[in-house]
N, C-alpha and C positions, 0 to 999 in steps of 0.2 A: 810412426803410424799416426795418421790424421783421422780424428773422429768427425762425424757429420755435424753440421751446425745444429741440427735438431737435438742431437745427443748432448752437445755442449750447453744448449739452452736449458735442457732438463737438469743438468748438473748445476746450473746457475739459478734454480728455483722455479723455472717455468713448468707449467702443467698443461695438459690438453684441455681446452675449453671448447665446448660445443654449445651453440646457441640455436634455438628453434624460434624463428622469427615469423610472426603473422603480420601481413600487411594488406592494405586495401588496394584493389585494382583501380587505377585512376578513372577509367570510364564507367566502372560499376562499383561504386563505393560500398554497396551492401555485400559484396563478395570478398571473402578473405582468401588469400593465397599464402602458401607456406614456403619458407626458405630455410635451409640448414647451413650454418656457417661453422667452421672448425679451424682452430689455429692454436699454437702454443701461446700461453698468456700467463701473467703473474697475478695471483689472488692477493688481496681483495680489491685492488684498484682496477684490474683488467684494462690496461691501456690499449692493447690491440683491439679488443672488442669495442671499446668506446670510440676508438679512431674509425673503425669500420662503420659503426652506427652513425657517427657524425657525418661520414662521407655519404652514407645512404640518405640521410635527411637533407643534406645540402645538394645532392646531385641526381637523385632518383625521384621519379614521379609518384611511386606508390607509398602513401603515408603509412608509417608504422602503427600497428594496432597493439601488439604486445611482443615481449621477448622473454623467453624462458631459457635458462642456461645451466649447465653443469660444468664442474671443474674437477679434474683428477690429476694429482701429482703422480707421475709414472715412476719416478725414481726418488726414493726417500733416503735419508741418511743411513738408516739401518740396512738398506739393501745394497749399498755401494760403498766400497772403500778402496783407496789407492794402495797398491802393493809396491814395495820398494825392492823386491827380489824377483828372480826368475829361475825356474827349474828346467833343466834340459834332460830329456829322457832319450837314451841311446846316443 
């Protein structure tokens, strides 16, 4: 049985990170637009989110105003454990 890569990442310490990004529209600097980004990432360094924000600043015209984010580990050590046996019924 093969697990999904998202499940494997969660077992390796990744959690779901959601970033609420406010940025300025290039032609109307006084107008803020919102963007929501979500991916699995590792706290507290957040390399995936930092890579995305670096890409944004290097390649997109809308300058960043602010970024708010949350992070939640979906699988913790007390919620998952590996079993070494199997039960067959019938």
